[in-house]
C-alpha positions, 0 to 999 in steps of 0.5 A, a space after each residue: 185815174 188808177 185812183 178812180 178804179 181804186 176806190 171802185 174795186 174795195 166799194 165792190 168786194 165790200 158790197 160783194 161781201 155784204 151780199 152773201 151776209 144778207 143771203 144768211 139775214 132773210 128777215 133783215 126787211 131794210 133794203 138797201 142798194 147798192 151800185 152792183 149787186 142787189 140794186 135794180 139797174 140805175 138809169 143814165 141820167 142826162 147830164 145838164 148842157 153845161 156839160 158839153 160846153 164847157 171843156 173842164 166839165 165835160 172830162 169830168 162828166 164823163 167819170 160821174 158815177 150813172 146813179 147821181 143826178 146833175 141839176 144845174 140851175 141859174 148859178 147852181 150844180 147839184 150832184 145827188 145819189 138816188 138812194 138814200 144814205 142811213 145814218 147810224 149812232 157813234 156805238 154802231 160806226 164805231 163798231 168794227 163786227 157789224 157790217 152793212 146793212 146789220 148795222 140798222 138791224 135793230 133799229 128802232 128809229 132809222 132816218 135817211 138822208 140824200 148824199 149830194 154836192 152843192 157848187 157855185 158857179 160864178 164867170 171865170 176869175 183872172 188869175 189877177 183877180 184870183 191873186 188879189 184876192 189872196 194878197 187881202 185875205 193874207 192881209 187880214 189873216 194877218 191882223 186877225 193872227 195878232 188880236 190873242 196876242 193884243 189882248 194878252 189872252 194868247 194863253 187861251 187860245 185852245 181854250 176858246 177854239 175848243 168845242 167846250 168853249 164857254 165865257 161863262 166858265 168859272 176858270 176865266 177872270 173877269 178881265 180875260 172874258 172881257 178880254 174875250 169879247 172884244 178878241 171875238 168882235 175884231 175877229 168877226 168884223 175882220 172875218 167879213 173882210 176876207 175873199 171867199 176864192 174859188 175852189 176849183 176854175 174851168 174853161 168858162 166857170 170859178 167853182 165855190 163848194 158850198 155843200 158837200 153831204 155828208 162831210 168826211 168828218 160824217 161819213 163813218 156814220 153813214 150807210 152803204 159806205 159806197 154813197 159815201 166813196 162816190 160823193 169822195 170820187 166827184 170831188 176828187 174829180 175836180 181836183 184831178 181836172 178842174 184846175 186851181 
């Protein structure tokens, strides 16, 4: 668990500096708890029974941070942090001077969220079932890759895939717009044929990551960062102890 130790130590050092900073800013009325400094002692939440009957989950369960609640409902596992996380603006996220709760001070409105991970469970897929799904997906992906050339709009790929894409853009000719519409329709139809393949496999289950919040792309827009690091840590446990 070398990586886990490194992450935990880095988080601990960050929270130490956060605590010292908090002592200098007593007027900050917002309390942002962390794992080791100014938080009340977290209770230890019992893991669902599924973590005692599946060998891989039993191993993963040994390393789940104690400030996470795990629930099992039929075919779903949900990991939820017990403390809130706070969304900050783009400008504050990019501010390398302000740290921790200092990024929240002075905001007129503070939106809080909950960090969580949602995992879908299915009975364990056989190796043959995985191979068949990957083969079919490869076939459909190859067809999707040919569509741009089929409709003679390969030169527009970057624009079509961009966040700024607009079918009504004045930069597109009438024929290009018609081709793009056909391309998107065919692509959508082929994508419906793709088979969702499990992210991980344990002794008894195949697991699909349905949702991680915040996502890695969103991580810098939330504080305290230690919670976000723990979200990544839980995913890392599945990466390490649940087979692909």
